[in-house]
C-alpha positions in Angstrom: 135.0 108.4 -59.1 136.8 107.5 -55.8 139.3 109.8 -54.2 142.2 107.4 -54.8 142.5 105.5 -58.1 144.7 102.5 -58.8 145.6 102.1 -62.5 145.5 98.4 -63.0 145.3 98.4 -66.8 148.5 100.3 -67.7 150.0 97.4 -69.7 146.7 96.1 -71.2 144.4 99.2 -71.4 140.7 98.8 -71.1 138.3 101.3 -72.6 134.7 102.2 -72.1 132.2 101.6 -75.0 132.2 105.3 -75.8 136.0 105.5 -75.8 136.2 102.4 -78.0 133.9 104.0 -80.5 136.2 107.0 -80.8 139.2 104.7 -81.2 137.5 102.8 -84.0 136.5 106.0 -85.8 140.1 107.2 -85.6 141.5 103.8 -86.8 139.2 104.0 -89.8 141.0 107.2 -90.9 144.5 105.7 -90.7 144.8 104.9 -94.4 144.5 108.6 -95.2 146.9 109.7 -92.4 150.4 108.3 -93.3 153.3 109.2 -91.1 155.1 110.5 -94.2 156.7 114.0 -94.4 155.6 114.8 -98.0 152.0 113.7 -97.3 151.9 115.9 -94.2 153.4 118.9 -96.0 150.9 118.6 -98.8 147.9 118.3 -96.4 149.1 121.3 -94.4 149.3 123.5 -97.5 145.9 122.3 -98.7 144.3 123.1 -95.3 145.8 126.6 -95.1 146.3 127.7 -98.8 149.9 128.5 -97.9 153.2 127.0 -99.0 156.1 128.8 -97.3 157.1 126.8 -94.2 160.0 129.1 -93.4 163.6 127.9 -93.0 163.7 124.3 -94.0 166.3 123.0 -91.5 163.3 121.6 -89.5 162.8 118.9 -92.1 165.7 116.8 -90.9 164.3 116.9 -87.3 160.8 116.0 -88.6 162.2 113.0 -90.5 164.1 111.8 -87.4 160.9 112.0 -85.3 158.8 110.3 -88.0 161.3 107.4 -88.2 161.2 107.0 -84.5 157.4 106.9 -84.4 157.2 104.3 -87.2 159.6 102.2 -85.1 157.3 102.0 -82.1 156.3 98.4 -81.2 152.6 98.0 -81.0 151.8 101.3 -82.7 148.1 101.0 -83.5 146.0 102.6 -86.2 144.3 105.1 -83.8 147.8 106.1 -82.6 148.9 106.8 -86.2 146.0 109.1 -86.7 146.7 110.8 -83.4 150.3 111.5 -84.3 149.4 112.5 -87.8 147.0 115.1 -86.5 149.5 116.6 -84.1 152.3 116.8 -86.7 149.9 118.3 -89.2 149.0 121.1 -86.8 152.7 121.8 -86.2 153.3 122.2 -89.9 150.2 124.4 -90.3 151.5 126.6 -87.4 154.8 127.1 -89.3 152.9 128.1 -92.4 150.7 130.5 -90.6 153.6 132.1 -88.6 155.7 132.6 -91.8 152.7 134.2 -93.5 152.1 136.4 -90.5 155.7 137.6 -90.3 155.8 138.3 -94.1 152.6 140.4 -93.8 153.7 142.1 -90.6 157.5 142.4 -90.5 157.0 144.8 -87.6 156.4 141.8 -85.3 160.2 141.4 -85.0 160.3 144.8 -83.4 157.9 143.8 -80.6 159.5 144.1 -77.2 159.6 141.0 -75.1 159.8 142.4 -71.6 161.9 139.9 -69.5 159.6 136.9 -69.2 159.1 135.0 -65.9 159.8 131.3 -66.4 158.8 128.5 -64.1 161.2 125.5 -64.4 160.6 122.3 -62.6 159.7 118.7 -63.1 156.0 117.7 -63.4 154.4 117.2 -60.0 156.7 119.7 -58.3 154.0 122.4 -58.2 154.8 124.0 -61.5 151.3 123.8 -62.9 149.7 125.0 -59.7 152.1 127.9 -59.4 151.7 128.8 -63.1 147.9 128.9 -62.9 147.9 130.6 -59.6 150.1 133.5 -60.9 148.2 133.6 -64.2 145.0 134.3 -62.3 146.1 137.9 -61.7 146.1 140.4 -64.5 149.9 141.0 -64.2 151.2 138.6 -66.8 150.5 137.4 -70.3 149.9 133.7 -70.5 148.6 131.3 -73.2 145.5 129.1 -72.8 145.7 125.6 -74.0 143.8 126.4 -77.2 146.2 129.2 -78.1 149.3 127.1 -77.4 148.1 124.4 -79.9 146.8 126.9 -82.5 148.7 130.2 -81.8 148.0 131.7 -85.2 144.5 131.8 -86.8 143.8 130.5 -90.2 143.4 133.3 -92.8 139.7 132.6 -93.3 139.1 132.6 -89.5 140.7 135.9 -88.6 138.3 138.0 -86.6 135.7 135.2 -86.4 133.9 135.1 -83.0 133.6 132.9 -81.1 137.1 131.8 -82.1 136.9 128.4 -83.9 140.2 127.4 -82.3 138.4 127.3 -79.0 135.7 125.1 -80.4 138.2 122.7 -81.8 140.0 122.4 -78.5 136.7 121.8 -76.7 136.3 118.7 -78.9 139.9 117.6 -78.4 139.6 117.9 -74.6 136.4 115.9 -74.6 138.1 113.1 -76.6 141.0 113.0 -74.2 138.7 112.9 -71.2 136.7 110.1 -72.7 139.6 107.9 -73.7 141.7 108.7 -70.6 139.2 109.5 -67.9 141.8 109.5 -65.1 144.3 111.8 -66.9 142.8 115.0 -65.2 143.8 113.6 -61.8 147.4 113.6 -62.9 147.4 116.8 -65.1 144.1 118.7 -65.5 143.6 120.1 -69.0 140.8 122.3 -70.2 140.4 124.5 -73.2 141.3 127.6 -71.3 143.8 126.0 -68.9 147.1 127.9 -68.9 149.6 125.9 -70.9 153.3 125.5 -71.6 155.5 127.1 -74.3 157.0 123.6 -74.9 154.0 123.3 -77.3 155.5 126.3 -79.2 158.9 124.7 -79.3 157.3 121.8 -81.1 156.5 124.1 -84.0 160.3 124.1 -84.8 160.4 120.3 -84.3 162.9 120.5 -81.5 161.5 119.8 -78.1 161.4 117.4 -75.2 157.6 117.3 -75.7 158.1 114.6 -78.3 159.5 112.3 -75.6 156.4 112.6 -73.5 154.2 111.8 -76.5 156.0 108.5 -77.2 159.0 106.4 -76.3 161.4 107.6 -79.0 165.0 107.1 -77.9 166.3 107.9 -81.4 164.7 111.3 -81.1 166.1 111.8 -77.6 169.6 111.1 -78.8 169.3 113.5 -81.8 167.7 116.2 -79.7 170.4 116.1 -77.0 173.2 116.1 -79.6 172.1 119.5 -80.9 172.3 123.1 -79.4 168.8 124.3 -78.7 169.6 128.0 -79.0 168.1 128.4 -82.5 164.9 126.8 -81.4 164.5 129.0 -78.3 165.0 131.9 -80.7 162.1 130.6 -82.8 160.1 130.4 -79.5 160.9 134.1 -78.8 159.7 135.0 -82.3 156.4 133.2 -81.8 155.9 134.9 -78.4 156.3 138.3 -80.2 153.8 137.2 -82.9 151.3 136.1 -80.2 151.8 139.3 -78.3 151.2 141.2 -81.6 147.9 139.3 -82.2 146.4 139.3 -78.7 148.3 141.8 -76.7 150.0 141.3 -73.3 152.8 143.1 -71.5 155.0 140.5 -69.9 155.0 136.7 -70.4 154.6 134.1 -67.6 155.9 130.8 -69.0 156.6 127.3 -67.7 158.3 124.1 -68.9 160.3 121.2 -67.4 162.5 121.3 -70.5 164.2 124.4 -69.3 165.8 122.4 -66.4 168.4 121.0 -68.9 168.5 124.2 -71.0 169.4 126.8 -68.4 172.4 128.3 -70.4 170.2 128.4 -73.6 167.4 130.0 -71.7 169.7 132.7 -70.4 171.3 133.2 -73.8 168.0 133.8 -75.6 166.2 135.6 -72.8 169.1 137.4 -71.0 166.8 139.4 -68.7 164.5 136.5 -67.9 163.4 135.7 -64.3 163.5 131.9 -63.5 161.6 130.2 -60.7 163.0 126.7 -60.0 160.7 124.3 -58.2 161.9 121.3 -56.3 160.4 118.2 -54.6 161.5 114.7 -53.6 162.3 113.2 -57.0 161.2 109.7 -56.1 157.4 110.4 -55.9 157.8 112.9 -58.7 159.3 110.2 -60.9 156.6 107.7 -60.1 153.8 110.2 -60.7 155.3 111.1 -64.1 155.7 107.5 -65.1 152.1 106.9 -64.2 151.0 109.8 -66.4 153.2 108.7 -69.4 152.4 105.0 -69.3 148.7 105.8 -68.9 148.7 108.2 -71.9 150.7 105.7 -74.0 147.3 103.9 -74.6 146.6 106.7 -77.0 149.0 105.2 -79.5 150.2 101.7 -78.6 149.1 98.3 -77.2 150.3 96.5 -75.2 152.1 99.2 -73.2 155.6 98.2 -72.1 155.3 99.7 -68.6 158.6 98.7 -67.1 160.5 99.6 -70.3 159.0 103.1 -70.3 159.7 103.5 -66.6 163.4 102.6 -67.0 163.6 105.1 -69.9 162.2 107.9 -67.7 164.4 107.1 -64.7 167.4 107.7 -67.0 165.8 110.7 -68.7 165.0 112.4 -65.4 168.5 111.7 -64.1 170.0 113.4 -67.2 167.7 116.4 -66.7 168.6 116.8 -63.0 172.3 116.2 -63.6 172.2 119.1 -66.1 170.4 121.3 -63.6 172.9 120.6 -60.8 175.7 121.5 -63.3 174.1 124.6 -64.8 171.8 126.1 -62.1 174.2 128.9 -61.2 174.3 130.2 -64.7 171.4 132.5 -63.6 172.3 134.3 -60.4 170.1 135.2 -57.4 169.2 138.6 -58.8 167.1 136.8 -61.5 166.2 133.4 -60.0 164.8 131.7 -57.0 164.5 128.1 -55.7 161.1 127.0 -54.3 160.6 123.8 -52.4 157.3 122.1 -52.9 156.6 121.8 -49.1 157.3 125.5 -48.6 155.0 126.3 -51.5 152.2 124.3 -50.1 152.6 125.8 -46.7 152.4 129.4 -47.9 151.1 129.7 -51.4 150.3 133.4 -51.2 153.8 134.1 -49.7 155.5 132.3 -52.6 153.5 134.4 -55.0 154.7 137.5 -53.2 158.3 136.4 -53.5 158.0 135.8 -57.2 156.5 139.3 -57.6 159.3 140.8 -55.7 161.9 139.0 -57.8 160.2 140.0 -61.0 160.0 143.7 -59.9 156.2 143.6 -60.0 153.8 145.2 -57.5 151.9 142.6 -55.5 148.9 144.9 -55.3 145.4 144.3 -54.0 143.9 143.3 -57.4 146.7 140.7 -57.9 146.5 139.4 -54.4 142.6 139.2 -54.6 142.8 137.3 -57.9 145.3 134.8 -56.6 143.4 134.3 -53.4 140.2 133.6 -55.4 142.0 131.1 -57.6 143.4 129.3 -54.5 139.9 129.0 -53.0 138.6 127.1 -56.0 141.7 125.0 -56.7 142.6 123.0 -53.6 145.2 120.3 -54.0 143.7 116.9 -54.8 140.2 118.1 -55.4 139.7 115.8 -58.4 141.2 112.8 -56.6 144.6 111.1 -56.7 146.3 108.3 -58.6 148.1 105.7 -56.5 151.7 105.0 -57.4 154.4 102.7 -56.2 157.8 101.5 -57.2 156.4 98.0 -57.7 154.0 99.2 -60.4 157.0 100.0 -62.6 159.4 97.3 -61.6 161.7 99.7 -59.7 163.4 99.7 -56.3 163.1 102.8 -54.2 166.7 102.6 -52.9 168.0 102.5 -56.5 166.0 105.7 -57.4 167.2 107.5 -54.3 170.8 106.6 -55.1 170.3 107.8 -58.7 168.9 111.2 -57.7 171.1 111.8 -54.7 173.2 114.6 -56.2 170.1 116.6 -57.0 168.6 116.0 -53.5 171.9 117.0 -51.8 172.0 120.3 -53.8 168.4 121.4 -53.6 166.6 119.6 -50.8 169.0 119.1 -47.9 
């Protein structure tokens, strides 16, 4: 694999023979995987032996998202199975959480010590900062496998090795086979530290759905509703996960928080927030490459310029909200980190976050982070080439669109 990769099949994806075999196997399952709410609920109950999904207000949100998925042009059979599997897991997570809370009501008494949140667009250093800080024993984080299956099936409680890890090993292998260049844009492994946006999906109210598919109907519905109840559902899940696997203080990360700063502050009033910033033009192009590349998982052909235009508008909305709401959280609980400053002094940035969070940046923490940095240099897997021309965009238009954000945080 060369150091720089140019994705020349975004609109008309090409697949290796092995990847095509996987896609064909998935497509063969499509008749048994309808994007239908009742079918999904029935399968979730059959798989878990449980029937209580908790408060049923989520059903309207699920119906909106399902309708948006069914409306996607070029949705192929393998894509239907892909979405079915993801939505089925979300419903199973609801069943398992409701059962866990019923069995252990003391979970609601678990203390959530003021979490540390990282909030920034993809490609602004959020993942690197998250994993770097997670290398130390200071914070509780969630590996990818736990974010997707946070609560064990009743029949698997106490089983070692944990079957959830084995299932994620298979899922990651499929992703890497069907999308071999995805790790260059966003490395994912079974134990990779992951985002709580995956937990927000369990209440069917999250920006994650927009990254999975182009669903403007869902976006409009999502943005028209207060997200406070869903962040409270997130907090409850964090308590349950802490109850199951321990941990003292959460370290979390999601781009969604950029446009939900007041909600984040309302639900986690003592939370520490680290905002990351970078020139939004290359950030936007990189994100578009990632989303248009991953769209091959569910549709063909891929409308590259249409998806790009959607995300120019979506990022503009997010950054406009951040400019408006940034000062909701004052300097005693927040910090702004520029990407270039972070890359120039990674250990120094770690120390600043520790100071803000009131944690001791002691020798074990410093050594763990230093060790992580030694094995995770920037671009070690290679890079994906991007340009405005790839997406039918003009750089001057993007710079004009994002100017208020740049003026606030980068000048």
